[in-house]
C-alpha angles and dihedrals in degrees: 000000000000116000116224125208115262115251120230113201117191116204140170127166107335108096095170093051092045091052092051092050093050092046089052091050090051089059087066110092090219093062092083089064097038129092115230122209114190114199109199115192118215122254121273092210144359089267090063097043098086093049092048089050091050090053090051094048090052092047090054089056098050115123133171100070126098088250136348124208123183116207110197117201108218092213136017106277096170133249096278097050093041090055101040095044091043092053090048091049094052093044091053086072102026136047096223141023143194115216127204133160131215092267099049111105108193134204120247085251098051098097093046093053095045094045095046091047091049088053095047096048099032095119099032104106091193090072121070103177151349121238130204102196128071126181119254094256121180100243136053117275130204116267088256132001143161131249126185115255129017140277140208115221105098111332148148136220143166131248087255091055096048089048087073093059110120112199094190107092092190092061091048094049092047091054093047091052095042091052093041092237102131097105093047089045087054089060091261092316097307100108127039099233093139091053089048090053090048089052091050090054090048091051094247091122136010097220114168092175097064088053091049090049092047093047091054093041094052091050088051091238126159133225123208115231134187119238089226119041121256092186134060121194108225094177096085090090098095090266093106129080101239110034139048129222113304139144095199093108096042117126140182108248119236110260101205137044121285118210118195110242134192109283132157110281096233138095111283105235095200093051091047090051092051093050090048090050091050089054094042101053141034104335096055092043090052091048091053090051093048093049092048089060087066095042093253119141115219111247098147129270106330102216 
């Protein structure tokens, strides 16, 4: 019998979002043969306690997966540490993992694509991960393609990929500067990833994702993306900690299966250019304006 990658779901205080994410995962045929690990961070305050408890009560009731395990954090350890330590915990017993958060609504074909891609590229050291989300760029993208680096909205990797994660932002920034890669790291100057990394070092954010991206980027690793998104972020509704209400990142989910096919294992220049253009023009400008309405300065996705 085929073995599917375990799914790690990271949740905090949004029971309605968590339920929607789980229900979407259950629409994937592969869920019945997949283990689900729910990592529930502890409350920051008394105000959050009831919502955290509601998430945990729901998690204890989840059925439809091969096995469900709820990991309760005794205290609030924060999004970044909850995710990075949780991934490490799962990969201490498994050779691969699929990662979702409580605001990642997936397509019914998400698990199939991630699992099949993890199988196809298992032994290709050039590839560090597989991603389910793709930005709503203006033009048509290939069915699948590679970009340098890594991302954080519904993805999968192997133990060998996560082994390259460097948690020390100072080391990452020093390498980027030493190798004169900051502009390229910033998607040719269209997205402030370097500033985001600087802010992480300064304690202004706790982003794990910028460190994951930088770790992959500095090792010159590639991530496989779908041309049509298999993930929708439903957390941009003011329910999250780090972003206000916006529809800039909204996508239409792919409505039919996506099978990874043989493509050149190299960054797709056209896809990279389209993502850079998405960042450079109207969508990012609109996002900055929306965030400014809520007094939030744009420093990149704070994850």
